[in-house]
C-alpha positions in Angstrom: -36.8 95.5 -155.8 -33.6 96.9 -154.4 -31.3 98.7 -156.8 -28.3 98.6 -154.5 -25.2 97.7 -156.5 -23.4 94.7 -155.1 -19.8 95.0 -154.1 -17.6 94.6 -157.2 -20.4 95.3 -159.7 -20.9 98.5 -161.6 -24.4 97.8 -162.7 -27.6 97.4 -160.7 -29.5 94.1 -160.8 -31.8 93.7 -163.8 -35.3 92.1 -164.0 -36.0 89.2 -166.3 -37.8 91.6 -168.7 -34.8 93.9 -168.7 -32.6 90.9 -169.6 -34.9 89.9 -172.4 -34.9 93.5 -173.7 -31.2 93.6 -173.6 -30.9 90.3 -175.4 -33.2 91.5 -178.1 -31.2 94.7 -178.5 -27.9 92.8 -178.8 -29.3 90.4 -181.3 -30.6 93.2 -183.4 -27.1 94.9 -183.4 -25.5 91.6 -184.3 -28.0 90.9 -187.1 -27.4 94.4 -188.5 -23.7 93.8 -188.6 -24.2 90.4 -190.3 -26.5 92.0 -192.9 -24.0 94.8 -193.6 -21.2 92.2 -193.9 -23.3 90.1 -196.2 -24.1 93.1 -198.4 -20.4 93.9 -198.7 -19.7 90.2 -199.4 -22.3 90.1 -202.1 -20.2 92.5 -204.2 -17.4 90.0 -204.0 -19.5 86.8 -204.3 -17.5 85.4 -207.2 -14.3 85.8 -205.3 -15.7 84.0 -202.3 -17.1 81.2 -204.4 -13.7 80.8 -206.0 -12.2 80.7 -202.5 -14.6 78.1 -201.2 -14.3 75.9 -204.3 -10.5 75.9 -204.4 -10.2 72.5 -202.5 -13.0 71.1 -204.7 -11.2 72.1 -207.9 -7.9 70.8 -206.7 -9.5 67.4 -205.7 -11.3 67.2 -209.1 -8.0 67.6 -211.0 -6.1 65.2 -208.7 -8.7 62.5 -209.4 -8.3 63.1 -213.1 -12.0 63.6 -213.7 -12.9 64.6 -217.2 -13.8 68.2 -218.2 -13.7 71.4 -216.2 -14.8 71.3 -212.5 -18.4 72.4 -212.5 -21.2 73.4 -210.1 -24.8 73.1 -211.4 -28.1 74.7 -210.4 -31.5 73.2 -211.1 -33.8 76.2 -211.1 -33.3 79.8 -212.3 -33.3 81.1 -208.7 -31.0 78.4 -207.3 -27.8 80.2 -208.2 -29.1 83.4 -206.6 -30.0 81.6 -203.4 -26.6 79.9 -203.3 -24.8 83.2 -203.7 -27.0 84.6 -201.0 -26.1 81.9 -198.5 -22.5 82.3 -199.4 -22.7 86.0 -198.8 -24.3 85.4 -195.4 -21.5 83.0 -194.5 -18.9 85.6 -195.5 -21.0 88.3 -193.6 -20.8 86.2 -190.4 -17.0 86.0 -190.7 -16.7 89.8 -191.5 -19.1 90.7 -188.6 -17.6 88.3 -186.1 -15.9 91.0 -184.0 -19.2 92.9 -183.7 -21.1 89.7 -183.0 -18.7 88.6 -180.2 -18.7 92.1 -178.8 -22.5 92.0 -178.6 -22.3 88.7 -176.8 -19.8 90.2 -174.3 -22.0 93.3 -173.8 -25.0 91.1 -173.0 -23.2 89.1 -170.2 -21.2 92.1 -169.0 -23.8 93.4 -166.5 -23.4 90.1 -164.6 -19.6 90.4 -164.4 -17.4 92.0 -161.7 -15.8 95.3 -162.7 -12.3 93.6 -162.8 -13.7 91.0 -165.3 -15.1 93.6 -167.7 -11.5 94.6 -168.5 -11.3 91.4 -170.6 -13.6 92.8 -173.3 -10.8 93.5 -175.9 -9.0 90.2 -175.4 -12.3 88.4 -175.5 -13.4 89.9 -178.8 -10.0 89.5 -180.4 -9.4 85.9 -179.3 -12.9 84.8 -180.1 -12.7 86.3 -183.5 -9.3 84.8 -184.3 -10.3 81.4 -183.0 -13.6 81.4 -185.0 -11.9 82.5 -188.2 -8.9 80.2 -187.5 -11.1 77.2 -187.1 -12.8 77.9 -190.4 -9.4 78.3 -192.1 -8.2 75.0 -190.6 -11.2 73.2 -192.0 -10.8 74.9 -195.4 -7.0 74.4 -195.6 -6.6 70.9 -194.2 -9.9 69.0 -194.0 -11.7 70.1 -197.2 -8.9 68.8 -199.6 -9.0 65.3 -197.9 -12.8 65.2 -197.8 -13.2 66.1 -201.5 -10.4 63.8 -202.5 -12.3 60.9 -200.9 -15.7 61.9 -202.1 -14.7 62.6 -205.7 -12.6 59.4 -205.7 -15.9 57.5 -205.5 -16.6 58.5 -209.1 -15.1 56.8 -212.3 -15.6 53.7 -214.3 -16.9 50.5 -212.6 -17.8 47.1 -213.8 -14.8 46.8 -216.1 -15.7 50.1 -217.7 -19.3 49.2 -218.6 -20.6 51.9 -216.2 -19.3 55.4 -215.4 -20.1 57.2 -212.2 -19.8 61.0 -212.7 -20.3 63.8 -210.1 -23.0 66.3 -210.7 -22.5 68.7 -207.8 -25.3 71.3 -207.2 -24.2 74.7 -206.3 -26.7 75.1 -203.4 -25.8 71.7 -202.0 -22.1 72.6 -202.1 -22.6 75.9 -200.3 -24.7 74.1 -197.6 -22.0 71.5 -197.2 -19.1 74.0 -196.8 -21.2 76.3 -194.5 -21.9 73.4 -192.1 -18.3 72.4 -192.1 -16.8 75.9 -191.7 -19.2 76.9 -188.9 -18.6 73.5 -187.2 -14.8 74.1 -187.2 -15.2 77.7 -186.2 -17.3 76.7 -183.1 -15.1 73.9 -181.9 -12.1 76.3 -181.9 -14.0 78.4 -179.4 -13.8 75.6 -176.8 -10.7 76.9 -175.0 -12.2 80.4 -174.7 -15.5 79.1 -173.5 -14.0 76.8 -170.9 -11.6 79.6 -169.9 -14.4 81.9 -168.9 -16.4 79.1 -167.2 -13.3 78.3 -165.1 -12.6 81.9 -164.3 -16.3 82.3 -163.2 -15.9 79.3 -161.0 -18.6 77.3 -162.8 -16.1 74.5 -163.6 -12.6 73.6 -162.4 -9.8 71.5 -163.9 -10.7 68.4 -161.8 -14.2 68.4 -163.2 -12.9 68.8 -166.7 -10.5 65.9 -166.2 -13.4 63.7 -165.0 -15.5 64.6 -168.0 -12.5 64.0 -170.4 -13.5 60.4 -171.4 -17.0 61.5 -172.2 -15.8 64.4 -174.3 -13.7 62.0 -176.4 -16.8 60.1 -177.3 -18.8 63.3 -177.9 -16.0 64.6 -180.2 -16.3 61.6 -182.5 -20.1 61.8 -182.5 -20.0 65.5 -183.3 -17.5 64.9 -186.0 -19.5 62.0 -187.5 -22.5 64.3 -187.8 -20.8 67.3 -189.4 -18.2 65.6 -191.7 -18.5 63.4 -194.7 -18.7 59.7 -194.1 -15.0 59.0 -194.4 -12.8 58.3 -191.4 -10.1 60.8 -192.3 -12.4 63.8 -192.2 -14.0 62.6 -188.9 -10.6 62.1 -187.3 -9.3 65.5 -188.5 -12.3 67.2 -186.8 -12.3 65.0 -183.6 -8.6 65.2 -182.9 -8.5 69.1 -182.8 -11.6 69.0 -180.6 -9.9 66.7 -178.1 -6.6 68.7 -178.3 -8.4 71.9 -177.6 -10.3 70.4 -174.7 -7.2 69.2 -173.0 -5.6 72.5 -173.7 -8.6 74.0 -171.9 -7.9 71.9 -168.9 -4.4 73.5 -168.7 -6.0 77.0 -169.0 -8.4 76.1 -166.2 -5.6 74.9 -164.0 -3.6 78.1 -164.5 -6.3 80.8 -164.6 -9.4 79.2 -163.2 -10.7 79.1 -159.6 -9.1 76.3 -157.6 -11.1 73.3 -156.4 -12.2 73.3 -152.8 -10.7 70.8 -150.3 -14.0 68.9 -150.4 -13.8 68.7 -154.2 -10.2 67.5 -154.1 -11.1 64.8 -151.5 -14.1 63.7 -153.5 -12.0 63.5 -156.7 -9.3 61.5 -154.8 -11.9 59.1 -153.4 -13.4 58.6 -156.9 -10.0 57.9 -158.4 -9.2 55.4 -155.6 -12.6 53.8 -156.0 -12.1 53.5 -159.8 -8.7 52.0 -159.2 -10.2 49.5 -156.8 -13.0 48.6 -159.2 -10.5 48.0 -162.0 -8.4 45.8 -159.7 -11.5 43.9 -158.6 -12.6 43.5 -162.2 -9.1 42.2 -163.1 -9.3 39.7 -160.3 -12.8 38.5 -161.4 -11.6 38.0 -165.0 -8.5 36.1 -163.7 -10.6 33.9 -161.5 -13.1 33.2 -164.3 -10.2 32.2 -166.6 -8.8 29.9 -163.9 -12.2 28.3 -163.4 -12.6 27.8 -167.1 -9.1 26.1 -167.2 -10.0 23.8 -164.2 -13.4 22.9 -165.8 -11.6 22.2 -169.1 -9.0 20.0 -167.3 -11.7 18.1 -165.4 -13.6 17.5 -168.7 -10.4 16.3 -170.3 -9.7 13.9 -167.4 -13.3 12.6 -167.5 -13.0 12.0 -171.3 -9.7 10.2 -170.8 -11.3 8.1 -168.0 -14.2 7.1 -170.3 -11.8 6.1 -173.1 -9.7 4.0 -170.7 -12.8 2.2 -169.5 
């Protein structure tokens, strides 16, 4: 295999085995960073638990539930496992800059030398977006979600039956972990699309075409991750859609421009879609007119029968 470095690249081509070896090395580095972060977070596990349960405690008090807000565990080891998961979550947040740097270092050999200069902006922006997404979920979505969920408790059947929450510590940590990671990932959408557009993989016209499908995908993704209340789902889906359409603007400004063939194809598809909508409107109008004529004929026939 030739080891000639292509123009604009600093690194020689790599074989598939070299790529796999590099991937393993970067994964090991990222895992070590997460483990170290989790070890540090373990020493502050009670602080992180208090931080994660703040929206839960607030919703408990707002709903006027009796007693002190509580988390339970079923087995002697359940509390340890819940704290361990919480420490891992905090470790991921703490180690986010290292994890994103390892991601960059893995793809860097395939980039042009001018593109490798984006390493610091990439690491900083990806970390801020990931942590910012988690904060958005914790600050705005969690209170609404817990307010709805805890609001399902209380007396029913004219006070003959009481529904009381018994929230398990492990289940609670699993719930907030899924939500925080979900919000952290969706806030990475602009950065992900930005690099795809700069690399020429997508352009703003393709993103516009896919927009309607992304709206559907946003609500499906939100329905999977959030509690079964419409408020939480909307509060996840709307930021996803807003970030996606923001990404279209980024792709328009910084991404590679569509070719003339792609512009013409996009224009033809828009004209065809417009023609299809117009034809569909005409068909519906013709169908309504046919129904009116049929109804008028039936009415005339009925009148003729009565007159006979």
